[in-house]
C-alpha positions, -999 to +999 in steps of 0.1 A: -230-137-491-242-115-520-215-098-540-210-060-539-221-056-574-255-071-567-260-054-534-255-019-548-284-027-572-308-047-551-298-039-515-318-008-509-351-023-494-377-012-469-409-026-457-440-008-469-454+010-438-488-001-425-496+036-418-496+064-444-476+094-449-491+129-445-477+140-479-480+119-511-446+102-518-428+110-550-428+078-572-395+087-590-393+056-612-396+051-649-399+013-647-423-009-626-420-046-619-446-073-623-449-106-606-459-125-637-477-121-672-511-124-655-504-093-635-492-075-667-526-084-683-545-073-652-527-039-650-532-032-688-569-041-686-575-021-655-586-049-634-557-043-610-542-010-601-507-006-612-482+013-633-471+002-668-443+027-675-435+062-664-450+077-696-483+060-689-485+077-656-475+070-620-495+074-587-483+111-587-498+117-622-531+099-611-533+121-579-528+154-598-553+143-626-579+133-599-574+165-581-576+188-612-607+169-625-624+173-591-615+210-589-634+214-622-663+190-614-652+169-643-651+131-648-614+127-657-581+146-663-547+142-679-515+158-667-490+169-694-456+184-695-469+219-700-501+239-708-491+238-745-486+200-743-521+197-729-535+218-756-516+200-783-528+167-769-564+179-770-561+192-805-544+160-817-568+137-798-600+152-808-595+168-843-589+150-876-578+161-910-601+189-924-616+195-890-628+232-886-618+251-854-633+284-844-611+304-819-611+337-801-589+362-819-575+371-785-559+338-777-525+333-763-500+337-791-486+301-788-521+287-789-528+304-822-494+294-835-502+257-828-536+261-846-518+276-875-492+248-875-520+223-877-533+240-909-505+221-927-524+189-920-557+202-933-571+219-903-595+248-910-592+278-886-614+308-882-605+334-855-635+356-843-639+385-819-656+371-789-686+396-789-693+392-827-720+367-821-734+369-856-700+360-872-695+334-844-728+317-852-718+317-889-683+303-884-694+276-860-715+259-886-696+227-895-670+233-868-657+205-846-643+227-818-645+262-803-615+274-784-618+302-758-599+316-728-619+325-696-598+356-695-577+363-726-540+367-727-530+395-725-560+418-730-583+403-703-613+399-725-640+378-709-662+356-732-699+351-725-693+314-718-729+303-713-740+319-746-710+308-766-711+272-753-748+270-762-741+283-798-713+258-802-732+228-790-762+237-813-737+236-841-723+203-829-690+216-817-672+208-785-659+238-764-624+239-750-616+266-725-582+277-713-588+286-677-552+295-668-558+332-659-588+324-636-579+291-620-607+271-604-609+297-577-624+322-600-641+300-626-651+265-635-659+267-672-676+233-672-703+248-650-709+273-678-712+245-705-677+239-716-668+204-725-630+205-718-610+228-695-573+233-698-549+251-674-512+257-675-507+244-640-473+261-641-491+292-632-517+298-604-523+261-596-487+254-587-481+290-578-444+292-571-427+296-605-408+262-601-426+237-622-436+233-659-468+214-662-504+215-676-536+195-676-570+190-693-603+178-677-637+168-691-658+138-697-643+104-699-652+100-736-632+132-745-603+128-721-594+092-730-584+100-766-564+129-753-547+107-729-538+082-755-522+109-777-503+123-747-489+088-738-480+078-774-463+111-782-446+115-748-464+148-738-469+137-702-452+154-672-429+137-647-437+125-611-418+151-593-435+181-611-469+164-605-460+161-568-449+199-567-482+208-585-503+189-559-484+206-531-488+240-546-526+235-551-530+231-512-526+269-509-544+279-540-574+295-523-554+315-498-530+327-525-557+337-549-577+356-522-546+378-515-534+382-551-569+390-564-576+415-538-541+431-545-550+432-583-582+451-577-566+477-556-537+480-581-561+483-611-578+513-594-545+528-585-531+526-619-564+538-636-560+570-615-524+576-624-515+605-648-487+584-664-510+555-673-530+557-705-553+527-699-559+498-676-574+465-687-590+448-658-624+431-658-632+444-623-633+480-635-666+493-648-647+508-677-638+473-689-659+463-721-667+429-705-673+440-670-709+428-669-700+396-685-671+392-660-696+395-632-715+365-645-686+343-656-661+349-627-666+344-590-647+354-559-636+386-576-619+393-609-587+373-607-551+384-603-542+395-638-544+430-653-527+450-680-520+487-684-506+510-711-479+536-710-467+557-738-456+534-767-420+544-762-394+516-759-369+539-741-397+551-716-407+515-710-372+504-702-368+534-679-399+523-661-388+487-659-354+497-646-369+518-619-388+490-603-376+472-572-399+444-561-417+439-595-397+422-621-400+416-658-406+378-662-421+361-692-446+340-672-472+345-646-491+330-617-464+330-590-465+344-555-445+374-567-457+403-588-443+402-623-447+422-656-446+408-692-443+427-724-465+409-750-450+428-781-415+413-774-426+379-759-459+361-763-470+380-795-436+390-809-442+366-839-472+385-850-467+412-877-467+448-866-501+452-882-515+422-863-502+434-830-516+469-837-551+454-844-549+438-809-537+469-793-504+454-783-480+484-788-446+489-771-463+505-741-486+476-733-477+456-701-493+426-686-491+423-648-495+390-627-502+403-592-487+384-563-492+381-525-468+409-514-479+438-492-502+460-512-486+493-501-451+480-511-464+473-545-481+506-548-449+523-537-428+504-562-451+514-591-453+550-580-416+556-577-410+539-611-438+560-627-427+592-612-393+588-630-409+589-664 
C-alpha cells in the first residue's frame, strides 16, 4: 500500500473525459510532464502540441491569444501581464539600439514614459501632433516605428489611421496602434493598415475590473520576436487571468452596445450643462476629429469621454464627493461608470507646462461609461453639478 506522504502528492487523479466542458478549464500549473526526451523535442519543435513551462504559455494563454488575434483579423497574438507589458515586449522585440520611434504627443502617460526610458539605450523619440501631417512626414523618415492610439488617452483625439499608416509604410516604419479605448467592437486597426494592435485587456475586453492583462496581435513575423522577449523576460500573464479575460470577452458586444449608447447620451447632456466648460467626445460635431472618427470608428464612438469643469481643486473635490453611483477610479473599461483625473494620475509626472500644453488642468476629468441605467447616471451627474 502506498504511504500517506506519496498519496498526498500523487493520489489526486481523474480520467480525462471523452466529452468536452462548455467552459475552457483553467490550467493552473506552472510545470508540465513529458513521457520521455523525444516528447520534449517534439513539443519544443512544435511537432506535437504541449506546454513547456507556465511562462511559455498554457492552453489558457493560447486560447486568449487566438481569440484576440481573430478579433483583430491578425495572424497571431501574445498575451502579457498588462497592457504596458505588451507594449514593452513589442518595443523590446522590434526595436534596437538607435532605432527611431515617432509617437503621437497625446499618448497615455505611461507609454510615453516607457519610450523615454528606452532613450537611455539609444532610442530616438519624436512626438508629433497627429494632424500635423507635414511634420509627421518629416519625422517618419528613417523611423522604425510609429506609435498611435485609436482614441487618445485622455483627450480622445482620433488619428487618421489610413493616411498615417500609408505615410509610415512609405517611410519603411511599422505601425503599432493601442486600441484599448475602442476595443475590436469599435475599431480593428489592422483593417486601416496598422501592423500591430495592442490592447490593455484589463479594460473593455475583460470588462469587470478584476484582471490585469494585455495583448498584442499582428503578422507572425512581427509577433514571434515579441513573444520571445515576453517569455524570456517574464512579461507573460497567468492562466487564471487569461481564463477571466476569455470569459469577459463573451459579453463584449452587448456591453459595448450599452456603454457606447450611454456615453453618447451623456456627452450631449454634459455639453448642454451650464457648469461644464467643454466636452471631449468624438461623436460630437464640435470635436476636432469628428469627421475622422466617422471613418475610423464603427458601431458608434466608443464608451469614453472627457469633460472640463472650472480648474479648481476644491470645486472638483466637491463634485466628486457629491456623486453616488459614479466613482473616482484610476482605470477604465468596467461595467460601472468611473471618473479619472489625469493631472493627478496618468499624467502627474509631466511638468505643469507639459500638462498645460495638453490641456490637462485640474478641472479636466476622463469618464469611462458603464452599462448602468442612463437616467440614473444623468441624475447622479446633475445632483453633483448642481452643488457647485
